PADREN-195354 format. One line per field, with one value per residue (C-alpha): x, y, z. Coordinates in nm, 2 decimals, m for minus. Each point is the difference from the previous one (the first is absolute). Layout:
<pts>
px	X_...;
py	Y_...;
pz	Z_...;
</pts>
This chain:
<pts>
px	0.00_0.15_0.07_m0.29_m0.26_m0.19_m0.18_m0.31_m0.24_m0.36_m0.11_m0.31_m0.31_m0.25_m0.26_0.21_0.00_0.35_m0.07_m0.20_0.30_0.23_m0.23_m0.01_0.38_0.09_m0.30_0.05_0.37_m0.04_0.04_m0.17_0.17_0.04_0.29_0.21_m0.13_m0.31_m0.35_0.01_m0.01_0.30_m0.10_0.28_m0.02_0.21_m0.04_0.19_0.01_m0.03_0.38_0.03_0.11_m0.08_m0.19_m0.08_m0.32_m0.11_m0.35_0.04_m0.29_m0.21_0.11_m0.13_0.34_0.36_m0.04_m0.13_m0.30_m0.10_0.19_m0.07_0.15_0.30_0.08_m0.03_0.23_0.26_0.01_0.04_0.28_0.18_m0.06_m0.20_0.19_0.04_m0.12_0.23_m0.06_m0.21_0.18_m0.31_m0.33_m0.32_m0.24_m0.36_m0.26_m0.37_m0.04_m0.36_0.11_0.34_m0.07_0.04_0.27_0.25_0.08_0.14_0.17_0.20_0.11_0.12_0.18_0.19_0.16_0.24_m0.04_m0.06_m0.38_m0.28_m0.35_m0.28_m0.33_m0.24_m0.37_0.07_m0.29_m0.24_0.14_m0.07_m0.35_m0.06_0.14_0.33_0.28_0.36_0.29_0.24_0.30_m0.05_m0.04_0.31_0.20_m0.13_0.07_0.33_m0.08_m0.14_m0.38_m0.19_m0.36_m0.12_m0.33_0.06_m0.33_0.09_0.25_0.15_m0.01_0.36_0.20_0.13_0.11_0.19_0.18_0.11_0.12_0.18_0.19_0.28_m0.07_m0.13_0.26_0.00_m0.24_0.15_m0.33_m0.10_m0.35_m0.15_m0.05_m0.38_m0.09_m0.35_0.10_0.22_m0.28_m0.23_0.26_0.05_m0.38_m0.06_0.28_m0.03_m0.36_m0.33_m0.30_m0.34_m0.18_m0.33_0.15_0.09_m0.34_m0.19_0.20_m0.09_m0.37_m0.01_0.21_m0.25_m0.24_0.24_0.21_m0.29_0.02_m0.37_m0.10_0.33_m0.05_m0.36_0.12_0.26_m0.27_m0.23_0.27_0.10_m0.37_m0.07_0.30_m0.12_m0.35_0.15_0.22_m0.31_m0.23_0.23_0.19_m0.30_m0.04_0.37_m0.01_m0.30_0.18_0.31_m0.22_m0.20_0.33_0.13_m0.32_m0.01_0.37_m0.08_m0.30_0.20_0.28_m0.25_m0.17_0.33_0.18_m0.08_m0.07_0.35_0.28_0.13_m0.35_m0.04_0.34_m0.07_m0.36_m0.02_0.36_0.12_m0.30_m0.24_0.29_0.18_m0.31_m0.18_0.27_0.02_m0.36_0.08_0.25_m0.25_m0.07_0.37_0.07_m0.29_0.14_0.34_m0.14_m0.15_0.32_0.22_m0.23_0.00_0.38_0.05_m0.23_0.20_m0.27_0.17_0.26_m0.30_m0.16_0.32_m0.02_m0.36_0.06_0.32_m0.17_m0.21_0.30_0.21_m0.28_0.01_0.37_0.11_0.11_m0.10_0.30_m0.17_m0.27_0.19_0.13_m0.35_m0.15_0.25_m0.12_m0.34_0.18_0.22_0.14_0.35_0.08_m0.19_0.23_0.30_m0.12_0.01_0.38_m0.07_m0.13_0.28_m0.12_0.08_m0.31_m0.23_0.16_m0.06_m0.36_m0.07_0.16_m0.21_m0.33_0.06_m0.14_m0.33_m0.05_m0.23_0.24_m0.12_0.05_m0.29_m0.23_m0.08_m0.09_m0.22_m0.16_m0.08_m0.16_m0.18_m0.14_m0.12_m0.16_m0.08_m0.30_0.06_m0.24_0.00_m0.03_m0.19_m0.06_0.36_0.27_0.11_m0.03_0.30_0.21_m0.10_0.12_0.33_0.05_m0.07_0.27_0.26_m0.10_0.02_0.36_0.09_m0.17_0.17_0.34_m0.06_m0.12_0.30_0.23_m0.17_0.05_0.36_0.04_m0.15_0.22_0.32_m0.13_0.10_m0.14_0.23_m0.15_0.18_m0.09_m0.06_0.19_m0.17_0.02_m0.34_0.03_m0.23_m0.32_0.02_m0.21_0.12_0.18_m0.19_0.32_0.15_m0.32_m0.02_0.37_m0.08_m0.30_0.19_0.28_m0.26_m0.18_0.33_0.10_m0.34_0.00_0.36_m0.11_m0.29_0.22_0.28_m0.06_m0.38_m0.01_0.28_m0.18_m0.33_0.14_0.17_m0.33_m0.18_0.25_m0.05_m0.38_0.01_0.25_0.02_m0.30_m0.27_m0.02_m0.31_m0.25_0.12_m0.29_m0.01_0.12_0.32_0.15_m0.04_0.26_0.25_0.29_m0.18_m0.31_0.20_0.19_m0.32_m0.18_0.30_0.00_m0.38_0.02_0.20_m0.21_m0.35_m0.06_0.02_m0.23_0.26_m0.07_0.27_m0.01_0.09_0.27_0.16_m0.01_0.18_0.32_0.09_m0.14_0.31_0.19_m0.25_m0.33_m0.19_0.10_m0.27_m0.26_0.16_0.06_m0.37_m0.09_0.23_m0.13_m0.36_0.06_0.18_m0.27_m0.29_m0.20_m0.22_m0.12_0.08_0.13_0.33_0.15_m0.27_0.16_m0.22_m0.33_0.16_0.12_m0.31_m0.20_0.23_0.13_m0.19_0.01_0.18_0.28_0.04_0.01_0.25_0.23_m0.03_0.10_0.29_0.14_m0.01_0.26_0.17_0.37_m0.07_0.31_0.34_0.17_m0.13_0.15_0.32_0.04_m0.08_0.30_0.22_m0.09_0.02_0.28_m0.20_m0.18_m0.16_m0.18_m0.12_m0.13_m0.17_m0.17_m0.11_m0.13_m0.20_m0.15_m0.10_m0.15_m0.19_m0.13_m0.11_m0.15_m0.19_m0.12_m0.12_m0.20_m0.14_m0.10_m0.17_m0.20_m0.10_m0.10_m0.22_m0.17_m0.06;
py	0.00_0.34_0.28_0.20_m0.28_m0.10_m0.31_0.09_m0.24_0.09_m0.17_0.03_m0.17_m0.16_0.24_0.31_0.10_m0.11_m0.17_0.29_0.22_m0.24_0.01_0.38_0.02_m0.26_0.01_m0.27_m0.04_m0.30_m0.38_m0.26_m0.34_m0.24_m0.01_m0.31_m0.30_0.16_0.11_0.35_0.26_0.23_0.34_0.22_0.32_0.28_0.38_0.32_0.27_0.37_0.03_m0.31_m0.24_m0.36_m0.19_m0.37_m0.03_m0.32_m0.05_m0.24_m0.21_0.16_m0.09_0.07_m0.08_m0.09_m0.29_m0.20_m0.23_m0.04_m0.05_0.36_0.14_m0.23_0.14_0.36_m0.06_m0.19_0.26_0.29_m0.19_m0.09_m0.37_m0.07_m0.19_0.19_0.33_0.28_0.18_0.31_0.34_0.16_m0.11_0.18_m0.10_0.07_0.06_0.06_0.35_m0.08_m0.29_0.09_m0.17_m0.33_0.09_0.18_m0.32_m0.14_0.33_m0.03_m0.35_0.11_0.30_m0.24_m0.17_0.29_0.07_0.33_0.05_0.23_m0.02_0.06_0.10_m0.13_0.09_0.33_0.15_m0.26_0.08_0.37_m0.07_m0.19_0.29_m0.17_0.25_m0.13_0.22_m0.13_0.20_m0.11_m0.37_0.03_0.14_m0.27_m0.29_0.14_m0.08_0.22_0.00_0.09_0.00_m0.20_m0.06_m0.30_0.03_0.35_0.07_0.29_m0.19_m0.14_0.32_0.05_m0.37_0.03_0.31_m0.19_m0.30_0.24_0.16_m0.13_m0.32_0.05_m0.09_m0.35_m0.04_m0.11_m0.05_m0.33_m0.15_0.13_m0.25_0.08_0.06_0.09_0.26_0.18_0.00_0.16_0.26_0.08_0.03_0.21_0.24_0.03_m0.10_0.17_m0.23_0.17_m0.12_m0.01_m0.26_m0.23_0.06_m0.08_m0.31_m0.12_0.06_m0.17_m0.30_m0.06_m0.11_m0.12_m0.23_m0.13_m0.38_m0.03_0.34_0.03_m0.33_0.09_0.34_m0.18_m0.24_0.29_0.19_m0.30_m0.08_0.36_m0.01_m0.30_0.15_0.31_m0.20_m0.13_0.30_0.29_m0.16_m0.10_0.33_0.01_m0.36_0.06_0.29_m0.21_m0.29_0.23_0.14_m0.35_m0.10_0.32_m0.05_m0.36_0.10_0.27_m0.25_m0.26_0.26_0.14_m0.32_m0.30_m0.33_m0.15_m0.12_0.34_0.12_m0.31_0.06_0.37_m0.05_m0.35_m0.04_0.34_0.23_m0.25_m0.19_0.29_0.21_m0.26_0.05_0.38_0.03_m0.11_0.28_0.22_m0.27_m0.07_0.38_0.04_m0.29_0.15_0.35_m0.13_m0.19_0.31_0.22_m0.25_m0.02_0.37_0.06_m0.22_m0.26_m0.30_m0.06_0.01_m0.27_m0.21_0.06_m0.11_m0.32_m0.10_m0.23_m0.16_m0.06_m0.15_m0.24_m0.11_m0.06_0.33_0.32_0.37_0.06_m0.21_0.26_0.24_m0.27_m0.15_0.34_0.07_m0.33_0.16_0.20_m0.29_m0.30_0.07_0.31_m0.16_m0.30_0.22_0.21_m0.31_0.05_0.23_m0.29_m0.12_m0.35_m0.24_m0.21_0.30_0.14_m0.33_m0.02_0.35_m0.07_m0.32_0.17_0.33_m0.13_m0.06_0.38_0.13_0.19_0.27_m0.23_m0.21_0.30_m0.01_m0.37_0.05_0.31_m0.18_m0.30_0.20_0.24_m0.29_m0.23_0.21_0.23_0.38_0.07_0.13_m0.20_0.15_0.31_0.11_m0.24_m0.10_m0.38_m0.01_0.19_m0.25_m0.29_0.17_0.08_m0.37_m0.11_0.22_m0.14_m0.35_0.07_0.13_m0.28_m0.26_0.15_m0.01_m0.36_m0.11_0.18_m0.17_m0.35_0.08_0.10_m0.34_m0.19_0.16_m0.01_0.36_0.14_0.31_0.34_0.31_0.34_0.29_0.33_0.26_0.38_0.16_0.32_0.29_0.03_0.24_0.11_m0.17_0.24_0.01_0.02_m0.31_m0.19_0.10_m0.10_m0.34_m0.04_0.11_m0.26_m0.27_0.10_0.01_m0.35_m0.14_0.16_m0.11_m0.35_0.04_0.14_m0.25_m0.36_0.01_0.13_m0.24_m0.30_0.11_0.02_m0.34_m0.15_0.16_m0.17_m0.34_0.05_0.09_m0.25_m0.24_0.10_m0.28_m0.16_0.01_m0.26_0.00_m0.07_0.23_0.35_0.12_0.05_m0.37_m0.07_0.26_m0.06_0.17_m0.21_m0.32_0.10_0.10_m0.33_m0.20_0.18_m0.02_m0.36_0.11_0.30_m0.13_m0.13_0.35_0.14_0.17_0.00_0.00_0.38_0.04_m0.26_0.20_0.32_m0.18_m0.03_0.36_0.08_m0.16_0.31_0.24_m0.08_0.28_m0.14_m0.26_0.27_0.12_m0.37_m0.08_0.32_m0.11_m0.36_0.11_0.28_m0.24_m0.27_0.25_m0.02_0.24_0.30_m0.13_0.27_m0.18_0.29_m0.02_m0.27_0.04_m0.08_m0.28_m0.20_0.08_m0.17_m0.29_m0.10_m0.14_0.17_m0.30_0.04_0.37_m0.06_m0.28_0.23_0.27_m0.24_m0.13_0.35_0.04_m0.27_m0.09_0.07_0.17_0.23_m0.12_0.32_m0.08_m0.35_0.15_0.25_m0.29_m0.18_0.30_0.09_m0.36_m0.14_m0.32_m0.18_m0.22_0.30_0.10_m0.35_0.01_0.33_m0.10_m0.34_0.12_0.30_m0.22_m0.26_0.26_0.16_m0.33_m0.13_0.31_0.04_m0.36_0.04_0.34_m0.14_m0.31_0.20_0.27_m0.25_m0.18_0.32_0.16;
pz	0.00_m0.10_0.24_m0.14_0.04_0.31_0.13_0.20_0.17_0.09_0.33_0.21_0.15_m0.24_m0.14_0.07_m0.37_m0.06_m0.33_m0.13_0.08_m0.18_m0.31_0.01_0.02_m0.26_m0.24_m0.27_0.08_0.23_0.00_0.21_0.08_0.28_0.24_m0.07_0.19_0.14_m0.12_0.12_m0.28_m0.06_m0.15_m0.13_m0.20_m0.12_0.01_m0.06_0.26_m0.10_m0.01_m0.23_0.27_m0.08_0.27_0.02_0.22_0.18_0.12_0.29_0.14_0.27_0.35_0.35_0.16_m0.08_0.24_m0.29_0.05_m0.37_m0.33_m0.10_0.32_m0.03_m0.35_0.11_0.30_m0.21_m0.28_0.25_0.18_m0.33_0.06_m0.31_m0.26_m0.33_0.16_0.12_0.32_m0.05_0.01_0.13_0.16_m0.05_0.27_m0.10_0.27_m0.02_0.14_0.10_0.22_0.15_0.33_m0.18_m0.26_0.22_0.18_m0.32_m0.07_0.32_m0.09_m0.34_0.15_0.23_m0.30_m0.02_m0.38_m0.16_0.02_m0.11_0.16_m0.26_0.15_m0.26_m0.03_0.17_m0.19_0.15_0.35_m0.06_m0.10_0.32_0.20_0.10_0.04_m0.02_0.10_m0.26_0.13_0.35_m0.10_m0.21_0.29_0.24_m0.24_m0.13_m0.36_m0.29_m0.01_m0.32_m0.10_m0.30_m0.18_m0.22_m0.19_m0.13_m0.28_0.20_0.33_0.00_m0.08_0.36_0.02_m0.33_0.12_0.31_m0.20_m0.23_0.28_0.23_0.18_0.35_0.28_0.13_0.29_0.34_0.17_0.13_0.04_0.33_0.27_0.00_m0.36_0.09_0.25_m0.25_m0.26_0.25_0.08_m0.37_m0.06_0.31_m0.10_m0.38_m0.10_0.08_m0.03_0.03_0.31_m0.19_m0.23_0.29_0.18_m0.32_m0.06_0.35_m0.05_m0.33_0.12_0.28_m0.28_m0.27_0.24_0.21_m0.01_m0.10_m0.14_m0.19_m0.18_m0.08_m0.14_m0.22_m0.13_m0.08_m0.18_m0.21_m0.07_m0.12_m0.22_m0.20_m0.02_m0.16_m0.24_m0.18_0.04_m0.08_m0.28_m0.21_m0.19_m0.09_m0.11_m0.21_m0.17_m0.08_m0.12_m0.23_m0.14_m0.08_m0.16_m0.21_m0.11_m0.10_m0.20_m0.18_m0.09_m0.12_m0.23_m0.12_m0.08_m0.21_0.17_0.00_0.23_0.09_0.11_0.21_0.17_0.07_0.12_0.14_0.11_0.12_0.06_0.17_0.16_0.17_0.03_0.21_0.26_m0.02_0.08_0.36_0.05_0.19_0.26_0.05_0.05_0.24_0.21_0.01_0.07_0.33_0.09_m0.07_0.21_0.29_m0.02_m0.02_0.29_0.23_0.05_m0.15_0.28_0.24_m0.21_0.04_0.38_0.01_m0.20_0.18_0.26_m0.27_m0.23_0.29_0.07_m0.36_0.00_m0.15_0.16_0.00_m0.22_m0.26_m0.04_m0.22_m0.24_m0.02_m0.05_m0.28_m0.16_m0.06_m0.27_m0.12_0.18_m0.14_0.21_0.29_0.00_m0.03_0.29_0.22_0.03_0.29_0.21_0.22_0.08_m0.29_0.06_0.02_m0.32_m0.18_0.11_m0.12_m0.34_m0.04_0.08_m0.18_m0.33_0.17_0.04_m0.26_m0.23_m0.24_m0.30_0.13_0.01_m0.38_0.02_0.31_m0.15_m0.33_0.17_0.26_m0.26_m0.22_0.27_0.31_m0.06_0.05_0.29_0.35_0.31_0.29_m0.21_0.06_m0.10_m0.35_m0.04_m0.24_0.25_0.27_m0.21_m0.08_0.37_0.08_m0.25_0.16_0.34_m0.14_m0.10_0.34_0.19_m0.23_0.07_0.37_m0.02_m0.20_0.24_0.29_m0.16_m0.06_0.37_0.11_m0.24_0.13_0.36_0.06_0.32_0.01_m0.01_m0.14_0.14_m0.23_0.06_m0.21_0.00_m0.08_m0.21_0.07_m0.19_m0.30_m0.28_m0.33_m0.23_m0.33_m0.21_0.17_m0.06_m0.36_m0.06_0.15_m0.23_m0.30_0.08_0.04_m0.33_m0.18_0.12_m0.10_m0.35_m0.06_0.07_m0.23_m0.27_0.06_0.13_m0.03_m0.36_m0.10_0.15_m0.15_m0.35_0.05_0.11_m0.30_m0.22_0.17_m0.02_m0.37_m0.14_m0.16_m0.21_m0.02_m0.34_m0.21_0.11_0.36_0.23_0.30_0.10_m0.16_0.35_0.07_m0.27_0.13_0.23_0.29_m0.06_0.01_0.31_0.18_m0.09_0.12_0.33_0.04_0.12_0.31_0.08_m0.09_0.35_0.14_m0.28_m0.23_m0.37_m0.26_m0.04_0.37_m0.03_m0.28_0.21_0.29_m0.20_m0.07_0.34_0.14_m0.11_0.16_0.15_m0.17_m0.34_0.05_m0.07_m0.32_m0.10_0.04_m0.20_m0.28_m0.01_m0.01_m0.25_m0.24_0.04_m0.05_m0.32_m0.19_0.19_0.35_0.24_0.04_0.19_0.27_0.20_0.31_m0.16_m0.21_0.30_0.19_m0.27_m0.06_0.35_0.29_0.34_0.13_m0.25_0.08_0.38_m0.05_m0.21_0.27_0.27_m0.22_m0.02_0.38_0.03_m0.33_m0.05_m0.33_m0.01_m0.10_0.13_0.35_m0.01_m0.14_0.29_0.25_m0.15_0.02_0.36_0.13_m0.23_0.00_m0.29_0.27_0.15_m0.35_m0.06_0.34_m0.07_m0.35_0.12_0.30_m0.19_m0.29_0.23_0.19_m0.32_m0.16_0.32_0.09_m0.36_m0.01_0.32_m0.12_m0.34_0.15_0.26_m0.25_m0.26_0.26_0.11_m0.35;
</pts>
């Protein structure tokens, strides 16, 4: 490394905004890989300071302590101490702390300071702290800690200028401070001397927590909140979905009238437009769900939900620390499984990884919405509640209950009677910032649309090809799709899935659904569009399956998606996190067995009752 270059490492507690700061500083000049021999990700990026100085920036895994109790914390400790193979010791540490929650984050700051390396403290989210009335005397905090302190706002383009200026200057002197004998007492002293917290904030927190953390009332409140969310997902999204659906139908009609009936028109209309469009129509529901999750997270309520559920989760063989990974799995099981790294106990970590796929990820929502919309009537229950929303809420509850049941069985099998206490800092309540929520929604919409334009569209076109070719010869008896590759594959699979009520069209959709669950919807749309004849409304998938499937088949497919391991990326990350193909086989086997068994029971009971 040249004299003009600098190696800087970002360290901090999880959820302090460290990675957002890393992204802001490096932009697209970053690489992600794994450290040799471990599964923890290694993020490195490059940047140029205003004076032209080259900086290599490391984003180290979030850690609560350098006394490592998890793989993430061990990596952070080893890199800071220069013990990581293939990684040089940082020239400068930038310790990132959440300015809205310094009582928790300053404990780690004191540990990092005791390493004796040049260090800068970055008070991130200082704008959010100001909105809450928190006043931080930066100069006094800097004098008491003996390290430079700067304010940053990672979500704003101009929010890192002061940090860049500090990095661009001379390195701070080596710290000679040691970790205080009472870490907690030193933090209280720092807070009392340099931070002013409005009393009204603390008083309001106490009043709200009397209700939110009540062992009975708090759980009832959490249930009501989640119930209302799923009611809104169906009720509020309907007008937007109708608009998107009308747009897709109009575009299809325009293409059909403007183009001759040939292969290209079939590809554009049946393959691409109806295939990808059948998934895009569920974007409003997905965004509504994430809107509520982001608001709950920004408000400070989610850690309280973890506290409430801790006793229940311990009884099922998990831990309160499993709550955040499992909550993340409602978005996608992949980050949820990766978040399990923060769980210290190996057995608890493995149990969390194995049940995370049972959480109802956002990729399942299009499948659920399609089947609920087709087979569950749109009517109110008790004059207030939306029946479709009730069913969706029940499906999410089914996933949670199934995860707890599986975890409990694993606890019995391993005969584990140990209980692990949860130490959790509860942040103050705050009003969600509109800009932060909108940024979160934009990121979620971008991820979803990139999947639609990438893997979903690719698989949809591939399925269109398999459903169209080879072309049936003259005199062939039956539908043209029966002669196609897709038709043959579906008919071959039908023997295995007929006992649970799946027809060959569903069997075809299961294959590309291995790449992403929501592809099953676009696959069904493509298959039915290609197999349509005459003036059939091939693009209107919902009325087509409502007319052709039995209620028992629909319910069986819904139950299948509660359990089925229909995502290769989830299995891949399980392999990466556990370094074991046996664990992957176990996860695949038990999820498939649960899915098939539950669907079989559902199909038999529903067939008998209808």
